[in-house]
C-alpha positions, 0 to 999 in steps of 0.5 A: 754461442759464437759461430766460431770455435772458442779456445778456453784460456787455460786448457788444450781442451775446448770443453766447458760444463754448466750445472744448473738447479732450480729453487734454493729456499735455505734456512739452515746449514747443509755443509755439516751433512755427510751422506754419500748421495748428498756429497756425490751431488755436491761434487757434481755441482763443484766439478762444473765450470759454472754452477747457478741456482735460483735463490728463492728467498729474501736474504736479511737479518730479522730486523731488516724489512717488514712482511709483505702480504702473502698466502705462500711461505714468507721466505727468509734466509739469514746472511750467514748462510750465504757461505753455504752456497759457496760450499755447494759450488754455486757461482751465481744466483738468480733472484727474479722470483716471487719470494724476494719481496716477502719482506718488502722493499727494504728486504730487497735492498738488504738482500742485494747488499748481503749478496754484494758483501758475500761476493755472490753475483746475482741477476734478476733483481735490483734497486731499479729496473735497469739494475734488475735487468743487468746480466750477472757473470761467472768468471772462470778459468775456461771462459765467462758465463753470463746470466739474465733472469726474469720472472712472470710470477710477481705482484704488481708492486714487486716489479722494479721500475725505471728511474725518471729524472729526480724520481728514483725507480722502485727496487724489485724484480725483472718482470716478464709480463703477459696477457691472457684471453679467456675464451668461453662459448656464447651462452657463458659469455652472455651470462657473464655479461648479464651478471656484469651489468646486473651487479653494476660492474659495467657501469663502474667501468663506464664511470672509470672512463671519465676519470683519470685511468688509461684505457688499458687499465679499464678494459673494454666491453663489446658484444664479443669482448669484456673485462670482468674481475680484471680478466679479458673474456672473449666470445668463442665456440670453445673454452680456452685460455690463450696467453702471450708476451707482448712484443714490447715486453720481449724487446725489453728482455732481448736488449739485455740478452743481446748485451750479455751475448756480447760480453760472455762465452756462454749465456744462460737465461733464467725464467721463473714461472708458475703458469700452466696451460694445456690438457693437464690444466683442465683435467688435473685436480692436483697442482703437482700433476700440471705439466704443460707450461703456458703458451707465453712461457714457450714464446719467451723461451724461444725468443730468448734463444733467438736473441742469443741465449745458449740455455734457458733454465726454468723453475717455479713449479717445484716439480720436474718438467720437460726439456725442449731442444730449440735450435740446438739449445736446451729449454728446461721448463722446470728443474724443481729445486735443490734446497727446499727448507721452507718449513724450518723458519724460526720466525713467521709474521703474525698474519700467517698465524691468523690465516689459520686461526692460530693464537698468540701462543702458537709456534712456527711448527704449529703453523706448518702443521696447520697449513699442511694438515700434518703433511696431508696436503700441500708440498709435503703430501706429494712426492712430485715436489721432492723429485727433481733433477740437475742438468750438467750441460757439456759444451765442446768447441763452443757448441752444446754437445750433450746434457747429463740429467742427474735425478735428485731426491729432496726427502719426500716422507722425511720429517720436516727437519730432515727433508728439503736437501737434494741428494743424488737419487738411485734405484727405483726412485731415479728411474721414476724421476728420469721416466717422467722427464723423458716422457715430458721431454718426448712431448716436446720432441726431445729424446732422453736416453736413460742408462746407469741411473742418469739421463742423457741428451745428445745434440 
């Protein structure tokens, strides 16, 4: 934020509120729903001066784009549903995530066109890397809010690329790249080195060095470091994975964060990630129980705030993670989701059926039943994927004053056609969600007070 207090144009109060939510995977209308707990949450989104969500889908008509290869849900949203976002109170969407490329390059271009036609600003995706890094802005009566979006979870061909001369750049997402070093003890390292040499992998690297690959593409092999299956393995006295965002990558993101900082009153950086680290990664058998973001994610989040961000909004795990207050500004490592309708798609690519040995007569419901073994595995089987939160950040005189943590219930245990729409949680469920967020935030040095079914962080 600016150091000097900012007087918002139409009010005597130096106040501003920003509401945030995680992933929106929208396949059907929600504006017809009238449950009090749903409308209460919607009102909170509408009441904020600016509201942003991560649009984790490809917005397209069925004839636009062709399916990419994916083991996840080939996610798609028809353009007529974009009006639902406006109904919910959404002002800006971020699109740097791993699903915008589910229908290829043409799907990305269709999505950008439909969002533009709907008048919904987006950040994190573009026709080339320059556009993918451009900030988006919410113009409000009380001030201007900027958004920069990036993702660490993407396939190499999903990342937008630069244009050069007469060669157009590739459409895609704003990528946040990182490196990983896997440390193993000497016995394990020597066994892997023997395997690499015995199977000819080392000789393949040797041959590649005489061909037209760059050194960084080939990797290396020394007495203490090797590249195996595209991974860097280091001799060590322990088993550990260390991740890092290269400085050049951080510098590229900092430039656009600084650009947005000079163009708005409040700046939000969106960070979509699936990567974890720490104790939970080594001991937990279920993905839903992972709780510690990878080291490079914390590094990138801190760098974003150092560069001028007022808020870092994380998502991607579809679970609620902790909140860190860094230099007086919040990092939400994962908000979970707001709309999770990834199993009511009317069309699914042929390859998805083939993965589960389903024949040509199978329907989408058959596929989703097979994929989850009738809701006994995957997202439907675990409550943690359906218990999330919406933070409302309150600014006073240009500085963050407090954060309300609204617990949300996305319908765990409900039938497929009913679940996937966040409602304001209450009672024991609210207490459970808030207790998780408070515990994980405490590990990050943040105190969350719980009262009246809502969490609160005072700055």
